[in-house]
KEBA-885521 format. One record per residue (C-alpha): residue in one letter; x, y, z. Coordinates in steps of 0.2 Angstrom, whole numbers, plus 2048, in hexadecimal, padded with zeros to 3 digits. Example, Ala and Ser with C-alpha at 12.3 -4.5 7.8 and 13.67 -1.06 7.14 Angstrom:
BEGIN
A83E7EA827S8447FB824
***
This chain:
BEGIN
X22E387556X22A37C564X23B38056CX23839256BX227391574X22F385580X23D392582X22F3A0587X228394593X23838F59BX2403A059DX2303A95A3X22F39A5B0X2423A05B8X23F3B25B6X2353B35C7X2423AA5D0X2503B45C7X2483C55CBX24C3C65DEX25E3C75DAX25E3CE5C7X2513DB5C9X24C3E55BAX2593DC5B0X24C3CC5AEX2433D85A2X2533D6597X2553C4599X2423C3594X2443CE585X2523C457DX2463B557AX2393BD56FX24A3C7567X2503B6563X23F3B155CX2403C1551X2503BC54AX24B3AB548X23C3AF53EX2463BD533X2523AE530X2433A4529X23B3B1520X2433AF50EX23E39D50CX22C3A0515X2283AE50BX22D3A44FCX2203974FFX22A38B50BX21F38751AX22937F528X21D372533X221369544X21735B54AX21635455BX20B34555DX20334556FX1F533956CX1F533355AX1E932655DX1DD333563X1E1340555X1E934C562X1F835255AX20136255AX20536A548X21037A548X210383539X21A393532X21339A523X2133AC51CX2033B3528X20C3AA538X21C3B1534X2143C3533X20C3C1545X21C3B954BX2253C8546X2183D354FX2173C855EX22A3C8561X22E3D955BX2223E2566X2243D6574X2383DA574X2343EB574X2273EB581X2323E158CX2413EE58BX2353FA58EX22F3F259FX2403F15A6X23F4035A9X22C4065ABX2283F85B7X22C3FD5CAX2283EB5D2X2243D95CFX2313D95C1X2303C65C1X21F3C35C1X21B3D05B3X2293CD5A8X2263BA5ABX2133BB5A4X2173C6597X2243BA590X2183AC593X20A3B5589X2163B857AX21A3A457BX2083A157AX2053AC56CX2143A5562X20A394564X1F939C560X1FF3A454EX20A39454AX1FC38654EX1F737C540X1E937254AX1D837A54FX1D9372561X1EB377563X1E738955EX1D938956CX1E3383578X1EF392576X1DF39D573X1DB39A584X1EC39C58BX1ED3AD586X1DD3B1590X1E43AA5A0X1F43B259EX1EC3C2599X1E03C15A9X1F03C05B4X1F73CE5ACX1E83D95ADX1E53D55BEX1F63D85C4X1F73D35D7X1E53D65D8X1E83E45E4X1D93F05DFX1C73EB5DAX1C93F35C9X1D63E85C4X1CE3D95C8X1BE3DD5C1X1C63E25B1X1D03D15B0X1C03C75B4X1B53D05A6X1C33CD599X1C43BA5A0X1B23B859FX1AF3C158EX1BD3B9585X1BB3A758DX1A83A9589X1AC3AB575X1BB39F576X1AE39057BX1A239656EX1B2395562X1B7384567X1A537D563X1A8384553X1B937D550X1B336B555X1A436E547X1B037353BX1BD36653EX1AF35853DX1A836052EX1B8360526X1BF34F52BX1CF357532X1D5365540X1E436A535X1E137C532X1EC37C521X1E036D51BX1D2375520X1D4384518X1DB37C508X1CC371507X1BD37A50FX1AD370514X19C379510X18B377514X18336E523X188377533X19738052CX18F39152CX18A38F53DX19B389542X1A239853AX1973A4544X19D39B555X1AF39D54FX1AB3B054BX1A43B455CX1B53AE563X1BE3BA558X1B33C855CX1B53C556FX1C83C456EX1CA3D2562X1BD3DD56EX1B03E155FX1A03E9562X1963E556CX1A13DA575X1B03E8577X1AC3ED589X1BA3E2591X1C93EC587X1C63FD58EX1C43F559FX1D43ED59DX1DD3FD59DX1E03FD5AFX1ED3F05ABX2003F75AAX20640059BX2113F1594X2023E6594X1F73F158CX2033F557EX2073E357CX1F73D857FX1EB3E657BX1F33ED56BX1FF3E2563X1FC3D0569X1EC3C9570X1DF3D3569X1E83CF557X1E43BB55CX1D23BF553X1D83C8545X1E43BA542X1D83AD542X1CC3B7536X1DC3B752BX1E03A552DX1CE3A0529X1CA3AD51BX1D23A450BX1C639450FX1B639D516X1B53AF510X1A83AB502X19F39F50FX18E3A7516X18C3AF522X19F3B2523X1A23C3519X1923CD51FX1963C8531X1AA3CE531X1A43DE527X1953E2532X19F3E0543X1AE3E553EX1A93F6535X19D3F9543X1AB3F8550X1B6403544X1AA411545X1A340F557X1B540C55FX1BC41C556X1AD42555BX1AE42156EX1C142556DX1BD43656BX1B443957AX1C1430587X1CC43B591X1D742C597X1E542A58BX1E641858CX1D2417589X1D542357AX1E1415572X1D6406578X1C640C570X1D1410561X1D93FE561X1C63F8561X1C3402551X1D33FD548X1D03EB54DX1C13EC545X1C83F2536X1D43E3536X1C63D7537X1BC3DE529X1CC3E051DX1D13CE521X1C03C7521X1BB3CE511X1C63C150AX1CE3C94FAX1DF3CA4F4X1E03DE4F6X1D73DF506X1E23D250EX1F13DC509X1EA3EB510X1E53E1520X1F73DB522X1FF3EC521X1F33F452DX1F73E5539X20A3EA538X2063FC539X1FA3FB547X2063EF551X2133FD550X20A40D552X1FF40855FX20B3FE56AX21540F568X20741956EX20341057DX21540F582X216421580X20642358BX20F419598X21F426597X213435598X20A42E5A8X21D42B5ADX22243C5ABX2124455B2X2094395BDX1F84395B2X1F04335A1X1E343E5A4X1E244B595X1D945859FX1E84595ABX1F545759DX1FC469597X20D46E58EX21545B58EX21B45E57CX22546F57DX22F46658BX230454584X234457570X23B44756EX22C43E575X22044A56BX22A44555BX22543355FX213435562X211440553X219432548X20F424550X20042F550X20243453DX203421539X1F241E542X1EA42C53AX1F2425528X1FF433523X20E42E518X21B429518X21541D526X20F40B526X1FE41152AX1FD41A51AX1FF40B510X1F2403519X1E5410517X1EA413503X1E8400501X1D83FD508X1D040C501X1D44084F0X1CF3F64F3X1BE3FB4F8X1BC4094EAX1BE3FD4DEX1B43F04E6X1A73FD4E7X1A84024D4X1AB3F14CEX1A63E44DBX1963DA4DAX18C3E64E4X18C3DE4F4X18D3EF4FFX19E3F54FBX1984064F9X19140650DX1A33FD511X1AD40A508X1A3418512X1A6410522X1B940E51FX1B942151AX1B042552AX1BB41B535X1CA42352EX1C4434531X1BE42E542X1D0427545X1D843753FX1CE44154BX1D443655BX1E4436556X1E5449558X1DC448566X1E843D56EX1F7447567X1F045756DX1EA45257EX1F944A583X20645857DX1FD46757AX1FF476586X1EE47D58CX1EA49058CX1E949559EX1EF4865A5X1FF4825AEX20A4755A5X2094645ADX2154615BBX2224545B6X22D4495C0X23F4465BDX2404375B1X2524325B3X2594255AAX24941B5AAX24242759CX250423591X24D411592X23B41358FX23E41E57FX24A411576X23C403572X22E41156EX23B418562X23E40755BX22C404557X229416550X238412545X22F402540X21F40A53AX22A417531X23440A528X2263FF523X21F40E51AX22E414512X23540350CX2243FD505X22C3F14FAX2323E9508X2213E9510X2183E2502X2243D4500X2203CF513X20E3D150EX20B3CB4FEX20C3B7501X1FD3B650AX1F33C1501X1F73B84F2X1EE3AA4FAX1DD3B34F7X1D33B54E7X1D63C64DFX1C63CC4D6X1CF3DD4D3X1DF3E14CDX1ED3DE4D9X1F13ED4E3X2033F14E8X20A3FA4F5X21240B4F1X21441D4F9X20E4254E9X20041E4DCX1FD4304D6X1EC4394D8X1E242A4DBX1D14284E2X1D84204F2X1E442E4F5X1D543B4F3X1CB4304FFX1D943050CX1DC44350AX1C944650DX1C943951CX1D7443523X1CF454522X1BE44E528X1C8449537X1D045953AX1BF461537X1B7455544X1C4459551X1C046C54FX1AD469550X1B045D55FX1A746A56CX19746A562X19845855FX198457571X189461573X181456568X18744556FX18244C580X16F44F57AX16E43F570X16742F577X17542457DX178413576X179404583X18B40558AX1933F558AX19B3F659BX18B3F95A2X1833EA597X1903DF59EX18E3E45B0X17B3E15ADX17D3D05A6X1893CC5B4X17C3D15C0X16E3C85B8X1783B95B7X17D3B95C9X16A3BC5CCX1663AE5C2X1713A25CBX16B3A85DCX1593A45D8X15D3935D0X16838F5DFX15B3945ECX14E3885E3X15A3795DFX16737A5EDX15B3765FCX168370607X16335D608X16E34F603X160343601X15734F5F5X1673515EAX16A33F5EBX15933B5E5X15A3475D7X16A33F5D0X16432E5D2X1523335C9X15B33B5BCX16632A5B9X1563205B8X14F32C5ACX15D32D59FX16731D59FX1573135A5X14D31B597X15A31758AX15B305590X14930258FX14830957EX1552FE577X1542EB576X1622E557FX1642D3583X1682CF596X1712BF599X16E2B45A9X17F2B55B3X1842A75BFX1812AB5D0X1922A75D6X1A22A15CEX1AA29D5E0X1A12975EFX1AC2A45F9X1A22B15F0X1922AC5F8X1972B260BX1A12C0604X1902C75FAX1872C4609X1932CE614X1902DC608X17D2DC607X17A2DA619X1862E861DX17E2F2611X16E2EF618X1732F3629X17C302623X16B30961EX16330562EX17230C638X16E31B643X18031E64CX18D326641X19C31C647X19130B644X18D312632X19F31562EX1A4304634X1952FC62AX19C306619X1AD2FF61DX1A72ED61EX19E2EF60EX1AF2F5606X1B82E760DX1AB2DA606X1AD2E35F5X1C02E15F6X1BE2CF5FBX1B32CD5ECX1C12D55E1X1CE2C95E8X1C32B95E5X1C12BF5D2X1D42BE5CFX1D92D25D3X1E32D35E0X1E92E55DBX1D82EB5DCX1D32E25ECX1E42EA5F5X1E02FB5F0X1CE2F95F5X1D42F2606X1E030060AX1D430E604X1C730760FX1D330861FX1D831861BX1C731F618X1C0317629X1CE31F632X1CB33162BX1B832F62CX1B932A63EX1C5337643X1B934463BX1AA33B644X1B233F654X1AC352652X19A34D64EX18B348657X18B33465AX179332652X175336641X165340646X15333E644X14B338632X146344628X13734561BX12733B61CX12332961BX11E32D608X130335605X13932860CX13031B602X1353265F2X1463255F7X1473135FAX13E3115EAX14B31C5E0X1593135E9X1533015E5X14F3065D3X16130F5D1X1682FE5D7X15F2F35CBX1632FE5BEX1772FD5C1X1752EB5C1X16B2EA5B2X1772F65A8X1862EB5AEX17E2DB5A5X1792E6596X18A2EE594X1922DB595X1882D7586X18A2E557AX19D2E4578X1A22E5565X1B42E8566X1C12DC56DX1C42DE580X1D32EA582X1D92DE590X1E12D4582X1EB2E257DX1F32E458EX1F62D3591X1FF2D0581X2092E0583X20D2E1595X21F2D9594X2232E7589X2202F2597X22D2E75A1X21E2E15ADX2152D25B3X2072DC5BBX1FB2E25AFX1F22EC5BBX2012F65BFX2072F75ADX1F72FF5A8X1F730D5B5X20A3125B3X20C30F5A0X1FD30B595X1F231659DX1FF3215A6X1F633359FX1E532D5A8X1F032A5B8X1F833A5B7X1E73445B5X1E03395C4X1ED33D5D1X1ED34E5CCX1DA34E5D0X1DF3455E0X1EB3525E5X1DF3605E1X1D13585ECX1DC3565FBX1E13675FBX1CF36D5F9X1CB361608X1D836A613X1D137C60CX1C0377612X1C5371623X1CF380625X1DF37A625X1EA38661AX1FC382621X20737361FX20736B62FX1F736A639X1FA360649X1EE35E655X1F735D667X1EA359674X1EE363684X1EA35E696X1D8364699X1D436F6A9X1D73666BAX1C43646BEX1C13596ADX1D23506AFX1D133E6ACX1DE3356B9X1E23236B4X1E03176C1X1ED30C6B9X1FE3146B7X2083046B2X2023066A1X20831769EX218318694X22732169CX23331F68EX23232A67CX22D31D671X22732A665X22E33B664X21D343662X21633A670X21E34467CX213353678X20334A67EX1FE34868FX202339699X1F133169AX1EE333687X1FD326684X1FE316681X20D30B684X2072FD67AX20130766AX21231166CX21D30366BX2132F965CX21430B653X22630B655X2282FA64FX21C2FA641X21D30C639X22F308631X2282F662DX2192FC623X22430A619X22F2FC613X21F2F260FX218302606X2293035FBX2292F05F7X2182F25F1X21E3025E7X22E2FA5DFX2252E85DCX2162F05D5X21C2EB5C2X21F2D95C8X2102D55D4X2022DD5DDX2062EE5E2X20C2FF5DBX20E3125DFX1FB3135E3X1FB3055EFX20B3085F7X20731A5FAX1F6314603X20030960EX20C317613X1FF321615X1F8313623X20931462CX20832762EX1F4325633X1FA318641X208324647X1FB332646X1F0329651X1FB32565FX20633465EX1FA342658X20534664AX20B33E63AX21834A633X224347643X22933763AX23434362EX245348635X24235A62EX23136362DX22835E61CX218366616X20C35860DX20A3635FFX21B3625FBX21A3505FDX20B34E5F1X21035C5E6X2223555E3X21A3455DFX20E34C5D2X21D3565CBX2283475CAX21A33C5C2X21834B5B4X22B34C5B1X22D33A5B0X21F33A5A4X227348599X23834359AX23833758BX236346580X24834B583X24E33A57CX24133956DX235330575X221330578X21C339587X21632E596X22132058DX22D314596X23B30B592X2442FB59AX2552FE5A3X2602EE5A6X2702EF5B0X27D2E45B9X2822E85C9X2912DF5D2X2882D85E1X2762DA5DCX2772D05CBX26E2D55BDX25F2E15BFX2512E65B4X2452F65B6X23A3025ADX23B3135ACX2283145B1X22E3105C3X2323225C4X2203285BFX21A31B5CCX2253225DAX21D3335D6X20B32B5DAX2133235E9X2173345F0X20733D5EBX1FC3305F4X206331603X207344603X1F3343601X1F233860FX1FD34461BX1F2353614X1E334A619X1E9345629X1EE35862EX1DD35D628X1D4353633X1DD358643X1D2365649X1C435B643X1C834D650X1C935865FX1BB35966CX1B4369672X1BB365683X1CD36267AX1CC373672X1C737B681X1D537368DX1E037B680X1D938D682X1D738B694X1C438F691X1B5387691X1AD37B683X1A238867EX1B139567BX1B9394669X1CB38E66AX1DA38C65DX1E437C65DX1F4382663X1FE37565CX1F937764AX1FE38263CX1EF387634
***
């Protein structure tokens, strides 16, 4: 299972690169993966249906109970067949249907198939949630397409907002269920379900997620809006796969929770309401895809009601209807795409006479629509008979819990389903009196390629109906898990003259009659008050949310940094401060100092901090802030933390340089103090109290430790990591996952900084052009100007901006500093250093070169984008972390490598050095990105005007940068 999911992801990743050469053939390549999955499922079907349940386990972080369990049972097997079978047909169809973007569309559809496969085989609530949200993300990308129209963007956003909101509610319900049961394994949870407490509330939250994903009333509006997506997306996501996720989860949890209040009343109410309302709305749509979309809402409501009812017979009927719906509804969507391909429209009012000229397509559509209406010998008929028989007997012999109303809703829904099935078939293919036949385009070979997968799906719905014994063998094992208060129902095409047959015939006759009476019903509908429209309600909710956000923003975001800091610090004082005061926490009296060296260092920190608060010049404030940082780094060094001190020194130096470069474009003075004397006193009081609270918290925390210090574990096991430097071993071995997350955040932050400053390109170098003649500075001492090319980038600078001394020093120091950075990288496992410190040192080297020559990237032999350096570092670190999986090890683990070389002798290294190299590259790339971003910020207005030949007030663009 894990291999198949990975195969979907791997092939999907390759398809966009393959598309420029292979063209439409990438769809065939994509179809091979779900086809192979279907073959795999068929091979395992006999053993799984006999009760065998293969389980795959992957321990991600067992100590935190983060484990991946994949399990294949009868229900997962059924869903796998639907996902893979329909997926393969849709991908084959897409090879002829899609006209552009073959790589992107086929890759996303294949990735979606893999995500759905993970969802239906997941045996852990949290893993299921991850796949659940991944379906939402891929669905958003597929609906939006390339975002060329506002309609596509809004539909994708609506689907994302609604389903993600329901998913968050579901996640809370999952956590509540898992904590109540003491396990997040779904199989264990269903086998021994918890009860009482907050379990009912948890079930309500889970069902909210189900209803949003399966587009149930009143949260259904996103599904009709999503019909702007291509036909392949609608047929797969919105008929056979994504919308079935909510149905699947209902079926998965029903054996354990169907009898827990308020499960059954809630699923029956929402499901049956959606059944009737969705079918009713389908009668009045003029777009064929929207007719099918509202029909899908209706049939999903039916499936949720059948599975949620929680008995053996209702589950059997639900499984048959799930198979039938996947085949007939996917085929009808694909037929709609072919109709649009032939005629250029999906509007019923513009279609006429298509059936006479496309008899094969009409035949396929008639069979699919007949299955949807419940006609024999198709799969839809088996499902209709099964659920009508189930609830007829429940209404007669049940406990009297409203089964009569359920049966009435099912009959009404079946009648309306037959009505809109006829409407679809007649509207798409019938000739209209007095109307010219719809003009058709020459289909060529594409139509045949599109008709083949449609025929396969229609053959499946026919075969499932006629081979009812095989259909029952596939559906019986899951249904047998549920209680059977009635005599077990068995699938057959003929049960005699039964009540279910009479009800089915009555529903079909009523549906045909409703279609004949549709004009009269339309007049009554027009005169009747309209119910609130889901789409309008969504738009009103979004506008209300935007308005509330604007109102709150106007009153809280006042544009004053001191106000924001005051609010944050006051919150810290009130929440942790109040908790500290309410608890009796002993506060020890620590020694004032452990070493005499700490006294002058602490004095430097305190004095410079006080001077910083009083500074009125920006440059002075920056220098004083750096002095505070250097003093703190000295304290780290005295306390025996050389790695921490080294990192602090390097960060302070680099930060100071960047700040000074940015400050060059800002006024020299900080500006006039704002606020009255009372406000300034308030700020002083809050700042003093916050500082005191932090000091008290530090003392309190040091006294409440109950468990042994984790540092002892690190020191005891550091040699197992092949290291002597505990700090570096923690970073790249013991806590490598934390490091990977932190460097990813660092990369995102650097990209954000560059975007905010306006640098979107790779290399943004500032070249200071000679200012106008009137303002040109002519040095009096020409002997200090360099006449040789010490740095290649310096020749682009005006002569008076060059410095002989700095150029020579930079040329000498640059390679030496880079060598030092590499030394820190490769020696970090044994002594102070590591990838982070080495990257910062490399950043200092490039900063020095930038300050002298105006560019840092010229040090490379070829043009190199800083984003490639940083992104390559993150990719290398991630690959190094995942590499142990290929050898049966734990992710982010390390191994010692010992080799003996002829000249160098015996060498020992650890594989985590590759991870540390990724950190080194990422930090170096981030430094280069920051340097490229602050380039325009360090220009003075006079320099910018000199480049454009204008005045300082004239906007100018730096000609030496690619933005």
